[in-house]
MOPAC internal coordinates of N, CA, C and O (Angstrom, degrees):
PM7 1SCF
backbone

  N    0.0000 0     0.00 0     0.00 0    0    0    0
  C    1.4610 1     0.00 0     0.00 0    1    0    0
  C    1.5183 1   109.15 1     0.00 0    2    1    0
  O    1.2310 1   121.27 1   -47.03 1    3    2    1
  N    1.2814 1   115.18 1   132.97 1    3    2    1
  C    1.4656 1   120.58 1  -178.10 1    5    3    2
  C    1.5293 1   109.93 1   -84.45 1    6    5    3
  O    1.2310 1   120.87 1   -41.71 1    7    6    5
  N    1.2974 1   115.94 1   138.29 1    7    6    5
  C    1.4608 1   122.29 1   176.26 1    9    7    6
  C    1.5202 1   107.06 1   -97.04 1   10    9    7
  O    1.2310 1   120.39 1   -84.87 1   11   10    9
  N    1.3192 1   116.85 1    95.13 1   11   10    9
  C    1.4579 1   121.78 1  -173.22 1   13   11   10
  C    1.5226 1   113.36 1   -61.58 1   14   13   11
  O    1.2310 1   118.21 1   134.73 1   15   14   13
  N    1.3406 1   121.02 1   -45.27 1   15   14   13
  C    1.4831 1   117.81 1  -179.39 1   17   15   14
  C    1.5281 1   113.27 1   -60.47 1   18   17   15
  O    1.2310 1   120.30 1   142.66 1   19   18   17
  N    1.3249 1   117.03 1   -37.34 1   19   18   17
  C    1.4611 1   119.94 1   178.55 1   21   19   18
  C    1.5237 1   110.98 1   -63.91 1   22   21   19
  O    1.2310 1   120.79 1   136.45 1   23   22   21
  N    1.3114 1   116.10 1   -43.55 1   23   22   21
  C    1.4614 1   120.58 1   179.94 1   25   23   22
  C    1.5242 1   110.26 1   -67.00 1   26   25   23
  O    1.2310 1   120.18 1   140.59 1   27   26   25
  N    1.3285 1   117.26 1   -39.41 1   27   26   25
  C    1.4591 1   119.75 1   179.49 1   29   27   26
  C    1.5237 1   111.85 1   -67.50 1   30   29   27
  O    1.2310 1   120.08 1   142.72 1   31   30   29
  N    1.3346 1   117.44 1   -37.28 1   31   30   29
  C    1.4676 1   119.66 1   175.94 1   33   31   30
  C    1.5301 1   110.90 1   -66.09 1   34   33   31
  O    1.2310 1   120.71 1   139.89 1   35   34   33
  N    1.3269 1   116.25 1   -40.11 1   35   34   33
  C    1.4624 1   119.75 1   176.42 1   37   35   34
  C    1.5249 1   110.61 1   -61.21 1   38   37   35
  O    1.2310 1   120.71 1   135.13 1   39   38   37
  N    1.3203 1   116.24 1   -44.87 1   39   38   37
  C    1.4541 1   120.75 1  -179.75 1   41   39   38
  C    1.5268 1   111.53 1   -65.46 1   42   41   39
  O    1.2310 1   120.53 1   140.08 1   43   42   41
  N    1.3237 1   116.60 1   -39.92 1   43   42   41
  C    1.4753 1   119.86 1   177.94 1   45   43   42
  C    1.5223 1   110.52 1   -65.01 1   46   45   43
  O    1.2310 1   120.25 1   140.37 1   47   46   45
  N    1.3220 1   117.12 1   -39.63 1   47   46   45
  C    1.4606 1   120.15 1   177.14 1   49   47   46
  C    1.5162 1   111.90 1   -64.35 1   50   49   47
  O    1.2310 1   120.67 1   137.00 1   51   50   49
  N    1.3236 1   116.33 1   -43.00 1   51   50   49
  C    1.4558 1   121.19 1   178.26 1   53   51   50
  C    1.5249 1   110.82 1   -62.83 1   54   53   51
  O    1.2310 1   120.43 1   137.15 1   55   54   53
  N    1.3286 1   116.78 1   -42.85 1   55   54   53
  C    1.4589 1   120.92 1   178.78 1   57   55   54
  C    1.5301 1   110.50 1   -65.58 1   58   57   55
  O    1.2310 1   120.12 1   141.15 1   59   58   57
  N    1.3244 1   117.37 1   -38.85 1   59   58   57
  C    1.4674 1   121.18 1   179.72 1   61   59   58
  C    1.5225 1   111.34 1   -65.36 1   62   61   59
  O    1.2310 1   120.37 1   139.68 1   63   62   61
  N    1.3194 1   116.90 1   -40.32 1   63   62   61
  C    1.4671 1   120.05 1   176.56 1   65   63   62
  C    1.5263 1   109.84 1   -62.75 1   66   65   63
  O    1.2310 1   120.33 1   140.35 1   67   66   65
  N    1.3270 1   116.98 1   -39.65 1   67   66   65
  C    1.4626 1   120.38 1   177.71 1   69   67   66
  C    1.5132 1   112.63 1   -64.75 1   70   69   67
  O    1.2310 1   120.35 1   137.50 1   71   70   69
  N    1.3225 1   116.94 1   -42.50 1   71   70   69
  C    1.4703 1   120.11 1   178.65 1   73   71   70
  C    1.5223 1   110.23 1   -64.41 1   74   73   71
  O    1.2310 1   120.40 1   137.75 1   75   74   73
  N    1.3288 1   116.85 1   -42.25 1   75   74   73
  C    1.4601 1   119.95 1   177.42 1   77   75   74
  C    1.5260 1   110.84 1   -60.40 1   78   77   75
  O    1.2310 1   120.65 1   137.90 1   79   78   77
  N    1.3287 1   116.36 1   -42.10 1   79   78   77
  C    1.4608 1   120.05 1   179.33 1   81   79   78
  C    1.5181 1   112.67 1   -63.40 1   82   81   79
  O    1.2310 1   120.26 1   142.05 1   83   82   81
  N    1.3149 1   117.11 1   -37.95 1   83   82   81
  C    1.4666 1   120.07 1   178.88 1   85   83   82
  C    1.5244 1   110.59 1   -68.76 1   86   85   83
  O    1.2310 1   120.40 1   139.31 1   87   86   85
  N    1.3227 1   116.84 1   -40.69 1   87   86   85
  C    1.4573 1   120.10 1  -175.17 1   89   87   86
  C    1.5301 1   113.43 1   -81.08 1   90   89   87
  O    1.2310 1   119.64 1   150.08 1   91   90   89
  N    1.3178 1   118.29 1   -29.92 1   91   90   89
  C    1.4608 1   120.56 1  -172.22 1   93   91   90
  C    1.5270 1   113.51 1   -98.56 1   94   93   91
  O    1.2310 1   119.66 1   153.87 1   95   94   93
  N    1.3036 1   118.24 1   -26.13 1   95   94   93
  C    1.4608 1   120.22 1  -174.68 1   97   95   94
  C    1.5166 1   111.37 1   -86.35 1   98   97   95
  O    1.2310 1   121.12 1   -29.84 1   99   98   97
  N    1.3091 1   115.47 1   150.16 1   99   98   97
  C    1.4606 1   121.81 1   177.84 1  101   99   98
  C    1.5153 1   111.93 1  -113.02 1  102  101   99
  O    1.2310 1   120.18 1   175.27 1  103  102  101
  N    1.3071 1   117.26 1    -4.73 1  103  102  101
  C    1.4507 1   122.00 1   178.83 1  105  103  102
  C    1.5202 1   108.52 1   -88.93 1  106  105  103
  O    1.2310 1   120.30 1   -51.54 1  107  106  105
  N    1.3217 1   117.03 1   128.46 1  107  106  105
  C    1.4665 1   121.24 1  -174.84 1  109  107  106
  C    1.5255 1   112.07 1   -64.32 1  110  109  107
  O    1.2310 1   119.78 1   144.83 1  111  110  109
  N    1.3210 1   118.03 1   -35.17 1  111  110  109
  C    1.4644 1   120.62 1   179.99 1  113  111  110
  C    1.5248 1   110.09 1   -67.58 1  114  113  111
  O    1.2310 1   120.15 1   139.22 1  115  114  113
  N    1.3317 1   117.31 1   -40.78 1  115  114  113
  C    1.4609 1   120.29 1   178.23 1  117  115  114
  C    1.5261 1   111.50 1   -67.37 1  118  117  115
  O    1.2310 1   120.23 1   147.12 1  119  118  117
  N    1.3138 1   117.17 1   -32.88 1  119  118  117
  C    1.4651 1   120.14 1   175.77 1  121  119  118
  C    1.5256 1   109.99 1   -65.60 1  122  121  119
  O    1.2310 1   120.23 1   137.98 1  123  122  121
  N    1.3296 1   117.17 1   -42.02 1  123  122  121
  C    1.4707 1   120.23 1   176.98 1  125  123  122
  C    1.5314 1   111.28 1   -63.08 1  126  125  123
  O    1.2310 1   120.27 1   140.91 1  127  126  125
  N    1.3215 1   117.09 1   -39.09 1  127  126  125
  C    1.4676 1   120.06 1   177.71 1  129  127  126
  C    1.5233 1   110.90 1   -65.88 1  130  129  127
  O    1.2310 1   120.18 1   144.04 1  131  130  129
  N    1.3144 1   117.26 1   -35.96 1  131  130  129
  C    1.4593 1   120.76 1   178.41 1  133  131  130
  C    1.5218 1   111.45 1   -67.95 1  134  133  131
  O    1.2310 1   120.55 1   143.59 1  135  134  133
  N    1.3064 1   116.55 1   -36.41 1  135  134  133
  C    1.4706 1   120.04 1   175.94 1  137  135  134
  C    1.5230 1   109.78 1   -64.56 1  138  137  135
  O    1.2310 1   120.53 1   141.59 1  139  138  137
  N    1.3310 1   116.58 1   -38.41 1  139  138  137
  C    1.4632 1   120.05 1   176.69 1  141  139  138
  C    1.5279 1   111.26 1   -63.35 1  142  141  139
  O    1.2310 1   120.07 1   142.16 1  143  142  141
  N    1.3251 1   117.47 1   -37.84 1  143  142  141
  C    1.4650 1   120.39 1   176.22 1  145  143  142
  C    1.5281 1   111.08 1   -61.25 1  146  145  143
  O    1.2310 1   120.69 1   138.27 1  147  146  145
  N    1.3212 1   116.29 1   -41.73 1  147  146  145
  C    1.4678 1   119.21 1   179.28 1  149  147  146
  C    1.5226 1   110.92 1   -65.40 1  150  149  147
  O    1.2310 1   120.09 1   139.63 1  151  150  149
  N    1.3173 1   117.43 1   -40.37 1  151  150  149
  C    1.4630 1   120.06 1   178.35 1  153  151  150
  C    1.5337 1   111.07 1   -65.98 1  154  153  151
  O    1.2310 1   120.14 1   143.92 1  155  154  153
  N    1.3229 1   117.33 1   -36.08 1  155  154  153
  C    1.4665 1   120.03 1   177.12 1  157  155  154
  C    1.5198 1   111.49 1   -67.88 1  158  157  155
  O    1.2310 1   119.93 1   146.56 1  159  158  157
  N    1.3288 1   117.74 1   -33.44 1  159  158  157
  C    1.4643 1   120.24 1   175.25 1  161  159  158
  C    1.5266 1   110.55 1   -64.27 1  162  161  159
  O    1.2310 1   120.53 1   141.80 1  163  162  161
  N    1.3127 1   116.60 1   -38.20 1  163  162  161
  C    1.4674 1   120.22 1   176.37 1  165  163  162
  C    1.5234 1   110.27 1   -64.59 1  166  165  163
  O    1.2310 1   120.49 1   139.63 1  167  166  165
  N    1.3224 1   116.67 1   -40.37 1  167  166  165
  C    1.4721 1   120.21 1   178.26 1  169  167  166
  C    1.5187 1   111.64 1   -62.23 1  170  169  167
  O    1.2310 1   120.24 1   139.37 1  171  170  169
  N    1.3126 1   117.16 1   -40.63 1  171  170  169
  C    1.4656 1   120.42 1   178.17 1  173  171  170
  C    1.5256 1   109.85 1   -61.54 1  174  173  171
  O    1.2310 1   120.28 1   137.04 1  175  174  173
  N    1.3327 1   117.08 1   -42.96 1  175  174  173
  C    1.4693 1   120.23 1   178.04 1  177  175  174
  C    1.5250 1   111.68 1   -62.96 1  178  177  175
  O    1.2310 1   120.27 1   136.19 1  179  178  177
  N    1.3187 1   117.09 1   -43.81 1  179  178  177
  C    1.4652 1   120.13 1  -179.08 1  181  179  178
  C    1.5261 1   111.49 1   -60.63 1  182  181  179
  O    1.2310 1   120.49 1   134.29 1  183  182  181
  N    1.3123 1   116.67 1   -45.71 1  183  182  181
  C    1.4610 1   120.14 1  -178.77 1  185  183  182
  C    1.5253 1   111.13 1   -69.48 1  186  185  183
  O    1.2310 1   119.95 1   142.11 1  187  186  185
  N    1.3288 1   117.69 1   -37.89 1  187  186  185
  C    1.4648 1   120.69 1  -179.43 1  189  187  186
  C    1.5264 1   111.12 1   -64.81 1  190  189  187
  O    1.2310 1   120.28 1   135.11 1  191  190  189
  N    1.3177 1   117.08 1   -44.89 1  191  190  189
  C    1.4557 1   119.04 1  -179.85 1  193  191  190
  C    1.5233 1   111.91 1   -71.12 1  194  193  191
  O    1.2310 1   120.32 1   148.04 1  195  194  193
  N    1.3184 1   117.00 1   -31.96 1  195  194  193
  C    1.4607 1   119.24 1   175.27 1  197  195  194
  C    1.5246 1   110.43 1   -65.14 1  198  197  195
  O    1.2310 1   120.46 1   140.08 1  199  198  197
  N    1.3218 1   116.73 1   -39.92 1  199  198  197
  C    1.4689 1   120.51 1   177.58 1  201  199  198
  C    1.5213 1   110.88 1   -67.97 1  202  201  199
  O    1.2310 1   120.36 1   140.63 1  203  202  201
  N    1.3195 1   116.92 1   -39.37 1  203  202  201
  C    1.4616 1   120.29 1  -179.45 1  205  203  202
  C    1.5227 1   111.43 1   -64.49 1  206  205  203
  O    1.2310 1   120.41 1   137.77 1  207  206  205
  N    1.3207 1   116.83 1   -42.23 1  207  206  205
  C    1.4653 1   120.97 1  -178.02 1  209  207  206
  C    1.5226 1   112.70 1   -81.71 1  210  209  207
  O    1.2310 1   120.62 1   176.12 1  211  210  209
  N    1.3328 1   116.42 1    -3.88 1  211  210  209
  C    1.4680 1   122.25 1  -178.37 1  213  211  210
  C    1.5291 1   111.09 1    50.39 1  214  213  211
  O    1.2310 1   122.29 1  -128.19 1  215  214  213
  N    1.2898 1   113.23 1    51.81 1  215  214  213
  C    1.4605 1   121.59 1  -177.58 1  217  215  214
  C    1.5284 1   109.30 1   -67.44 1  218  217  215
  O    1.2310 1   120.66 1   -55.60 1  219  218  217
  N    1.3266 1   116.35 1   124.40 1  219  218  217
  C    1.4637 1   119.95 1  -177.36 1  221  219  218
  C    1.5223 1   112.33 1   -77.84 1  222  221  219
  O    1.2310 1   119.77 1   155.39 1  223  222  221
  N    1.3227 1   118.05 1   -24.61 1  223  222  221
  C    1.4679 1   119.62 1   179.85 1  225  223  222
  C    1.5253 1   112.10 1   -94.63 1  226  225  223
  O    1.2310 1   120.41 1  -177.27 1  227  226  225
  N    1.3316 1   116.83 1     2.73 1  227  226  225
  C    1.4674 1   122.62 1   176.17 1  229  227  226
  C    1.5211 1   112.30 1    56.60 1  230  229  227
  O    1.2310 1   120.33 1  -134.04 1  231  230  229
  N    1.3186 1   116.97 1    45.96 1  231  230  229
  C    1.4669 1   121.18 1  -177.14 1  233  231  230
  C    1.5242 1   111.86 1   -63.34 1  234  233  231
  O    1.2310 1   119.73 1   142.13 1  235  234  233
  N    1.3193 1   118.13 1   -37.87 1  235  234  233
  C    1.4598 1   120.36 1   179.53 1  237  235  234
  C    1.5088 1   112.43 1   -62.96 1  238  237  235
  O    1.2310 1   120.55 1   137.47 1  239  238  237
  N    1.3237 1   116.56 1   -42.53 1  239  238  237
  C    1.4526 1   120.22 1   179.01 1  241  239  238
  C    1.5347 1   111.07 1   -67.68 1  242  241  239
  O    1.2310 1   120.64 1   142.37 1  243  242  241
  N    1.3258 1   116.37 1   -37.63 1  243  242  241
  C    1.4694 1   119.82 1   178.97 1  245  243  242
  C    1.5237 1   110.27 1   -65.88 1  246  245  243
  O    1.2310 1   120.15 1   136.21 1  247  246  245
  N    1.3355 1   117.31 1   -43.79 1  247  246  245
  C    1.4632 1   119.87 1   177.29 1  249  247  246
  C    1.5217 1   110.56 1   -64.36 1  250  249  247
  O    1.2310 1   119.92 1   143.23 1  251  250  249
  N    1.3297 1   117.76 1   -36.77 1  251  250  249
  C    1.4659 1   120.77 1   177.58 1  253  251  250
  C    1.5246 1   110.65 1   -62.37 1  254  253  251
  O    1.2310 1   120.17 1   140.74 1  255  254  253
  N    1.3282 1   117.28 1   -39.26 1  255  254  253
  C    1.4693 1   119.93 1   176.52 1  257  255  254
  C    1.5272 1   111.43 1   -64.09 1  258  257  255
  O    1.2310 1   120.27 1   141.45 1  259  258  257
  N    1.3378 1   117.09 1   -38.55 1  259  258  257
  C    1.4593 1   119.73 1   176.18 1  261  259  258
  C    1.5253 1   111.31 1   -64.52 1  262  261  259
  O    1.2310 1   120.39 1   139.88 1  263  262  261
  N    1.3266 1   116.86 1   -40.12 1  263  262  261
  C    1.4673 1   120.49 1   178.50 1  265  263  262
  C    1.5209 1   110.20 1   -65.56 1  266  265  263
  O    1.2310 1   119.72 1   140.45 1  267  266  265
  N    1.3221 1   118.14 1   -39.55 1  267  266  265
  C    1.4614 1   121.23 1   177.38 1  269  267  266
  C    1.5226 1   110.42 1   -63.41 1  270  269  267
  O    1.2310 1   120.17 1   140.45 1  271  270  269
  N    1.3256 1   117.29 1   -39.55 1  271  270  269
  C    1.4652 1   121.12 1   178.31 1  273  271  270
  C    1.5227 1   110.86 1   -64.10 1  274  273  271
  O    1.2310 1   120.43 1   135.03 1  275  274  273
  N    1.3155 1   116.78 1   -44.97 1  275  274  273
  C    1.4625 1   120.62 1   178.30 1  277  275  274
  C    1.5236 1   110.27 1   -64.34 1  278  277  275
  O    1.2310 1   120.21 1   141.46 1  279  278  277
  N    1.3300 1   117.20 1   -38.54 1  279  278  277
  C    1.4628 1   120.60 1   179.00 1  281  279  278
  C    1.5220 1   110.94 1   -64.75 1  282  281  279
  O    1.2310 1   119.88 1   141.30 1  283  282  281
  N    1.3232 1   117.84 1   -38.70 1  283  282  281
  C    1.4635 1   120.56 1   178.29 1  285  283  282
  C    1.5212 1   110.95 1   -65.16 1  286  285  283
  O    1.2310 1   120.65 1   138.55 1  287  286  285
  N    1.3274 1   116.36 1   -41.45 1  287  286  285
  C    1.4624 1   119.60 1   177.22 1  289  287  286
  C    1.5284 1   110.79 1   -65.37 1  290  289  287
  O    1.2310 1   120.72 1   141.15 1  291  290  289
  N    1.3186 1   116.24 1   -38.85 1  291  290  289
  C    1.4692 1   120.83 1   179.59 1  293  291  290
  C    1.5185 1   110.70 1   -64.27 1  294  293  291
  O    1.2310 1   120.14 1   139.63 1  295  294  293
  N    1.3213 1   117.34 1   -40.37 1  295  294  293
  C    1.4606 1   120.40 1   178.62 1  297  295  294
  C    1.5241 1   110.59 1   -65.66 1  298  297  295
  O    1.2310 1   120.39 1   136.56 1  299  298  297
  N    1.3033 1   116.86 1   -43.44 1  299  298  297
  C    1.4654 1   119.91 1   179.74 1  301  299  298
  C    1.5192 1   112.82 1   -61.02 1  302  301  299
  O    1.2310 1   120.98 1   131.84 1  303  302  301
  N    1.3112 1   115.73 1   -48.16 1  303  302  301
  C    1.4638 1   120.15 1  -179.68 1  305  303  302
  C    1.5271 1   110.71 1   -70.60 1  306  305  303
  O    1.2310 1   120.63 1   139.14 1  307  306  305
  N    1.3316 1   116.40 1   -40.86 1  307  306  305
  C    1.4677 1   119.81 1  -179.81 1  309  307  306
  C    1.5113 1   112.34 1   -62.89 1  310  309  307
  O    1.2310 1   120.11 1   135.80 1  311  310  309
  N    1.3279 1   117.40 1   -44.20 1  311  310  309
  C    1.4581 1   119.87 1   178.95 1  313  311  310
  C    1.5251 1   111.58 1   -68.04 1  314  313  311
  O    1.2310 1   120.08 1   146.05 1  315  314  313
  N    1.3189 1   117.45 1   -33.95 1  315  314  313
  C    1.4643 1   119.68 1   175.55 1  317  315  314
  C    1.5277 1   110.58 1   -63.57 1  318  317  315
  O    1.2310 1   120.40 1   138.64 1  319  318  317
  N    1.3241 1   116.84 1   -41.36 1  319  318  317
  C    1.4645 1   120.34 1   177.86 1  321  319  318
  C    1.5207 1   110.80 1   -66.07 1  322  321  319
  O    1.2310 1   120.16 1   138.78 1  323  322  321
  N    1.3238 1   117.29 1   -41.22 1  323  322  321
  C    1.4619 1   120.81 1   179.83 1  325  323  322
  C    1.5311 1   110.30 1   -63.82 1  326  325  323
  O    1.2310 1   119.84 1   137.63 1  327  326  325
  N    1.3194 1   117.92 1   -42.37 1  327  326  325
  C    1.4656 1   120.95 1   178.47 1  329  327  326
  C    1.5204 1   110.61 1   -64.51 1  330  329  327
  O    1.2310 1   120.01 1   139.27 1  331  330  329
  N    1.3189 1   117.58 1   -40.73 1  331  330  329
  C    1.4640 1   121.11 1   178.48 1  333  331  330
  C    1.5275 1   111.21 1   -64.00 1  334  333  331
  O    1.2310 1   120.49 1   137.65 1  335  334  333
  N    1.3163 1   116.67 1   -42.35 1  335  334  333
  C    1.4645 1   120.23 1   178.12 1  337  335  334
  C    1.5305 1   110.12 1   -66.08 1  338  337  335
  O    1.2310 1   119.95 1   140.52 1  339  338  337
  N    1.3226 1   117.69 1   -39.48 1  339  338  337
  C    1.4591 1   120.29 1   179.15 1  341  339  338
  C    1.5272 1   111.05 1   -63.93 1  342  341  339
  O    1.2310 1   120.37 1   141.27 1  343  342  341
  N    1.3100 1   116.91 1   -38.73 1  343  342  341
  C    1.4712 1   119.41 1   178.62 1  345  343  342
  C    1.5207 1   111.60 1   -66.00 1  346  345  343
  O    1.2310 1   120.02 1   144.23 1  347  346  345
  N    1.3198 1   117.57 1   -35.77 1  347  346  345
  C    1.4681 1   120.35 1  -178.05 1  349  347  346
  C    1.5161 1   112.74 1   -83.55 1  350  349  347
  O    1.2310 1   119.88 1   138.65 1  351  350  349
  N    1.3294 1   117.83 1   -41.35 1  351  350  349
  C    1.4678 1   122.19 1  -172.79 1  353  351  350
  C    1.5181 1   114.18 1  -107.14 1  354  353  351
  O    1.2310 1   119.94 1   166.94 1  355  354  353
  N    1.3261 1   117.71 1   -13.06 1  355  354  353
  C    1.4600 1   124.26 1  -177.06 1  357  355  354
  C    1.5300 1   112.88 1    57.99 1  358  357  355
  O    1.2310 1   120.57 1  -146.88 1  359  358  357
  N    1.3233 1   116.51 1    33.12 1  359  358  357
  C    1.4523 1   122.52 1   174.08 1  361  359  358
  C    1.5211 1   109.10 1  -154.28 1  362  361  359
  O    1.2310 1   121.16 1   -29.48 1  363  362  361
  N    1.3272 1   115.39 1   150.52 1  363  362  361
  C    1.4654 1   119.57 1   173.07 1  365  363  362
  C    1.5217 1   110.07 1  -118.87 1  366  365  363
  O    1.2310 1   121.23 1  -163.94 1  367  366  365
  N    1.3247 1   115.26 1    16.06 1  367  366  365
  C    1.4537 1   120.66 1   175.36 1  369  367  366
  C    1.5257 1   108.59 1   -72.66 1  370  369  367
  O    1.2310 1   120.31 1   -55.21 1  371  370  369
  N    1.3072 1   117.00 1   124.79 1  371  370  369
  C    1.4617 1   121.14 1  -174.43 1  373  371  370
  C    1.5210 1   111.97 1   -65.14 1  374  373  371
  O    1.2310 1   120.33 1   147.17 1  375  374  373
  N    1.3281 1   116.98 1   -32.83 1  375  374  373
  C    1.4658 1   120.01 1  -179.34 1  377  375  374
  C    1.5243 1   112.62 1   -67.40 1  378  377  375
  O    1.2310 1   120.19 1   150.58 1  379  378  377
  N    1.3132 1   117.25 1   -29.42 1  379  378  377
  C    1.4570 1   120.83 1  -176.92 1  381  379  378
  C    1.5217 1   113.50 1   -89.95 1  382  381  379
  O    1.2310 1   119.72 1   172.93 1  383  382  381
  N    1.3005 1   118.15 1    -7.07 1  383  382  381
  C    1.4581 1   121.95 1  -179.69 1  385  383  382
  C    1.5186 1   108.20 1   -93.10 1  386  385  383
  O    1.2310 1   120.73 1   -70.46 1  387  386  385
  N    1.3185 1   116.21 1   109.54 1  387  386  385
  C    1.4593 1   120.99 1  -179.28 1  389  387  386
  C    1.5208 1   110.42 1  -131.68 1  390  389  387
  O    1.2310 1   121.22 1  -122.81 1  391  390  389
  N    1.3213 1   115.27 1    57.19 1  391  390  389
  C    1.4597 1   120.32 1  -176.33 1  393  391  390
  C    1.5152 1   113.60 1   -68.96 1  394  393  391
  O    1.2310 1   119.45 1   154.70 1  395  394  393
  N    1.3148 1   118.65 1   -25.30 1  395  394  393
  C    1.4653 1   121.34 1  -175.94 1  397  395  394
  C    1.5213 1   112.37 1   -96.56 1  398  397  395
  O    1.2310 1   119.76 1  -175.61 1  399  398  397
  N    1.3327 1   118.07 1     4.39 1  399  398  397
  C    1.4499 1   120.30 1   177.36 1  401  399  398
  C    1.5156 1   110.10 1   -79.88 1  402  401  399
  O    1.2310 1   120.87 1   -29.66 1  403  402  401
  N    1.2980 1   115.95 1   150.34 1  403  402  401
  C    1.4756 1   119.95 1   175.65 1  405  403  402
  C    1.4594 1   106.65 1   -79.44 1  406  405  403
  O    1.2310 1   120.10 1   180.00 1  407  406  405

């Protein structure tokens, strides 16, 4: 039997750590890792509620797989952008990257 409040508190904690990482870090790679933490917290919620509702079509697990796929694409594109910025600016500090400024 799943203990939903425990899982939800775990997921909220994981999401909070991710939000803190996005807001407090200046390194682009750490920001991407924090976004991944937030997406994993969403996956935990999807699977927990699917288990709680005893969903016969496993919709929570299917949505979690879609989120994992989107997260993998986001990491690939995000790291490509970070590498490109590092080659041009020689820094991955978010404060120093101002490519869209006039």
